[in-house]
N, C-alpha and C positions, 0 to 999 in steps of 0.2 A: 431748806430756805425757811427763814422765820415767817410766821404768819404776820402779814402786814408789811413785809419787807418791800415788795414791788410798789406799794403805795408811797413809800418813802422815796424810792428812786424817782418816781414820777414827780413828786413834790419838790425835791431838792436837787435832783440831777438833771442832766441834759440828755441822758440815754445810758445804755448799758452795753459794754463789750463782753460777750460770752465766750467761754472756751469751748471749742468744737466738741471735745469729748463729753463735757458736761451736757451740752445741748443734745447730743445723740443719746445719752443715757436717759434723759428726762425730757424728750422732745415735746410731748403733748402738754406736760405741765408747764414748761418754760414758755412754750408758744402761747399758752393761755394767759399766764400771769404777767408775762412781759410783752404782751401784744402791743406793737407800736413803739416799744422802748428799746429794741435791739438796734444799736447803731452799726455794729460790726461784729464779726466773729473771728476769733483768733484760731487759725488752722492747727496750730501747735505741731506742725510738721517736725521741728527739731527734736522732739522726744524720741524719734526713731533713729536718730544719728548715734545716740549714746548706747551705753551698755544696757542689756536687757533688764538688769536689776532695777532700773529707774521706772519701768513700766509693768513689773510683775507684782503680784500680791506677796507681801513679806513671808518668807519661809516656804514659798512654793515656786513652781516653774510655770505658773498660770498667769497669763496677761490679766491685768485689771480690766474690769468690764468696760470702762469708758475708753481705754486705750485699744481694747480688742475691737470695739465698734469703730474707733477712729482709724485704726489700721485698715480695717475692711473697707471703710469709706474711701480712703486714699487709693486703695487698690494697687495694681501693678507691682513693682518690685518691693514697695513698702509692705504690702500684705504678704508677699512671698517670703520676705525676710523675717518679719516679725511673727508670722505664724509658726516659724521654727526657732523663735527667740534669738535671732541673729540681728545685729545692728546693720543699718543700711550703709552702703559704700557709694562713693561718687560714681564709680564705674558701673553700678547697677542702673543708673539713670540714662535715658535716651530722650530724643525729641518726642518720640511716641509716648513714653511714660510720663513726661512732663505734661503733654497735652491731656492724657487720661486723668491725671491727678487734678489738673486745673478744671477740667469739665466736671468732675465729681464734686469738687469743693464749690464750684459755682452753683451747681444745682442745690447743694446744701444751704448755701447763702440765700437762695431764692425761697426755700422752704421756711427759713427763719425770718424772712422779711427784712434782711439787713439793708440799711440805707447806704452804707459804704462797704466796698469789698477790700479785704486785706488779702493780697495774693499769697499762695502757699510759699513757704520760704525755708531756708536752712540757716543755721548758725555758722558763722565763719570766724576763725581766729585771726586771719590776716588776709590781705587782698590777694595773695598768691594761693590762698586756700581754694581748691577746686569747688568747694561749696559756694563760694562767692559768685562764680560764673554760673553755676546751676540756678542760683537765685534769679539771675537775669532770664534764663530760659523759662523758668516757672512763671515769671511775671509776663513775659511775651505770650506764653500760652494762655494765660488768664485774659490778656487784652484781646487775643484772637477770639475768645469765647464771649466776652462781655461787650454789650452794645449800648448800655445806657448808664449804669451805676458808676459813680466815681471809683477808681481803683487806686489804692495806695500800695506802693512797693514797700515791703517790710525789710528793714535793715537791722538784722540781729547779729551783732558782732561783739567780740571781746571788748569789754569796757576800757581796757588799757589803751586801745587805739585813740581814745579821746584826748589823751595827753600828748599825742604825736601829731603836730600840725601838718607835717608832710603827708602822713597817712590819711588824714581827713581830706586833704586836697585830692589825693589819689582816689579815695572813695567817691568823692563828688564827681570826678572825671569819669569813673567807671560807670556810674548810673546816669550821667548827663544825657546820653543819647536815647534813653528810654522815654516813652510817652506817658510817664506816670502823671496822674493828677496830683500826686503828692507822695509823701513818705511817712511811714510809721517807724519811729526810731526806738530800738530796744538795745541799749548797751548792756549786754548780758554780764551779770556778776557785779554790776554797779551798786554800791551801797553809799548813798549820799552822805551818811553820817561818818563814814571812814575814808571817803575819797579825798584825793589831793586837790588843792585849788586849781592846778593845771587841768586835771580831769574834768572838773565841774565847769570850768571856763570853756573847755573844748566842746562841751555839749552845746553851748550857745554858738560857738563858732560853726559847728556842723549845721545846726538848725538854720543859721543865716546863709551859709554858703550853698546849701542845697537850692535855695531861691525858689522854693515852691511850698505850698501848705504842708506843714509837718504835724504829726500826732506823736506826742511823747508818751510812751507806754510805761506803766508802773511808776508814775511820777511821784516824787517826793517834793518837799518844799522848794528846793532849788530848781527843780524841773518846772514847777509852777511859776517861779520867778522868771525863768528863761522864756516860758510860754508868754508871760505878760509883756516882756520887752521885745519879743520877736513876732508876736501875733500867731504863735503856734497854738494847737489844741493840746490837751493832755487828758490822760485817764489815770485814775489810781484806785486802788482797793481800799475802801474805808475801814476794812477790818484786817486785811492781809498785810504781808510784809511790804516794805518799800525798797528792799533790795531786789535785784532783778535776776535771780538765779533761774536756770531752766526749770528747776523743780519747785518754783515759787509757791504753787498751790497744790495741795494734795487732791487727787482726782475726785474724791467723794466728800471733800471738806466744805459742805454747804452751810455748816453752822459753826464758824470759827469762834474762838473765844475773843470777844471784842475788847480792845483796849479803849482807854478814854483819851481823846485828843486834847492836849493843852496847847492852845494857840500861842501863848506867850513863849512856850518852850519848843514849839514846832515839832512835837512828837507825841506818840501815843504811850500812855503809861498805865500801870495797873490802877483801877479806880481808887484803891486805898492811897496810893501815892498822890493821886489828884487831890484827895482830901488834905493830905499833908501840905501840898503846895498852896492850896487856898488859905490854909492857916498861916503860912509864911507871908502871903500877901497881906493879910490882916496885920501882922506884926510890922510890916513895912508901911502901914497906913494906906494901903491900896485896897479898894473894894472890888472883889471879883465880879465879873459880868457873866451871867448865866443865860442859857437858852431855855426854850419852853420845855424841852425834855428834862433838863436839869431841875427846873422849877417844880415839876411834878414830883420829884423825889426829895427835893430839899424842904418843901413845904411841911413844916411841923417836925422835921428831923435834923435841921441844920446841915452843915457840910457832910455829916456822916451818911446822909441819905445817898450821896453819890457812890459810896463804897458798895452799896447793894443794888445799884441800878440794874434792872433787867436788860438782857441782851438787846432787845428791840429799842429800848430807850438809849442805850449806849450807841447803837447804830445811828439812831436819829440825831443824837448829839454830834457824832462825828460828821455826818452829812451836813448839818447846819454849820458846824465850825469850818469845814472845808468851803462851803458855799460863801460864808462871810469873808473868808480869806481871799477867795477868788474875786468876789465883788469889790473888796477893798483894793486889790491890785488893779482891777480893770478901771476903777474910777480915779485912781491916783494920778496926779500930774507929774509926780516925781517919785515913782515907786522905789527906785534903788536907794535914794536918800532916806526915805521912810523906813525901809527894811534895815538899813544900816543903823538908824537910831534905835530901832527895837532890838536888834542884835546886841548893840552896845549896852543897852539896859541889862540884858542877861549877863554879859561879861562883867559889868560893874558890880553885880550882885551875886557873883558866883559863891562868895563865902557864905552869905545868908542862905543860898540855895544848895548848900553842900549835901543835903540829904537827897537831892536829886542826882543820881549817879551819872547820867549820860548828858553832860553839857560840854564836853571837850570839843565837839564838832563845831560849836558856835564860832570858835576862832577861825577855823577853816572857811566857814560860810561867810564870815565877816570879810576875810581877805578876798574871797571870790566876788562878793557883791561890790566891794570897793574897786576891784579890777574892772568889773563890768561897767562901773560908773566912769572910771578914769580912762579905760581903754576899750570903748565899745567896739565889738566885732563888726566888721563891715564885709559885705560881699566883695570878693576879689575881682 
């Protein structure tokens, strides 16, 4: 973790969601530097469903330290299986093991001072997947143990379900009988920059149909837009990927290589590319707007100062940019119309922006936002 990083989270964020393996590996340090900032902890139970190769040190048959601690904390069949480098199977689980895992994770949440509990969960590919039913069992076991903190049921499912309205209604009906305070939604494998309009629209449909508070995990720009129009919460990694793979973050990657977030283009780019983009704006007679972190590096250096911004300044810039985006959405009286206008600006200037390679997704986002405006999802 960068020196000064927690101070930035406190200044620009509303809290931090930590991954359980990271917390177990550096419990004392994270408890100290993130005191009062940890909103929730991701149990990361799905890593034990996959092949052992996802949790071992490269080129060895040894579990990574964070996952070793995480498997031991879960206990029961998870520890039994993973200590022998075998993936967990649905048949390994029972009511007793669900209760044991829920109790152990609840105790860990208490030690971290979490404000909200995310129940242990499994990833499921379809509603007929036995892992989907086990999710309900784990949630019920968590509710039996918890007596005061809000508990969110985590729905971690194949992102392709979002494009299937009938499946979303089945999912809603599956979880409707549970006493969840809300839901944490993780469409596994979703990349907002390559998803279809139907998939992105489906995220809004599900969020509304669940009819309870929702937390959108690993949120990209469209997820933030969905949160703004539905009243959901969201979380995103200011340095990490916006795609939602199970292996989204390396266990020990506490110091990622930060990209530079360009608000106009709704994406993180290499800082050198950011300099190129700002020069393009000048050619279009548009004056770039910079944050305080940028100003520290531009002063006396021109745009070129952005290309050599230290990681901490890049992180601060990204936090400020996201915060401004969120505040603009929250204060807007017609957020979808405003977003469409900004997306249309990019589409009209694609030729001038040809040196920016990743702009194709704007057409999909434009179609998604227009559909949300013209066909707003409603609770059934």
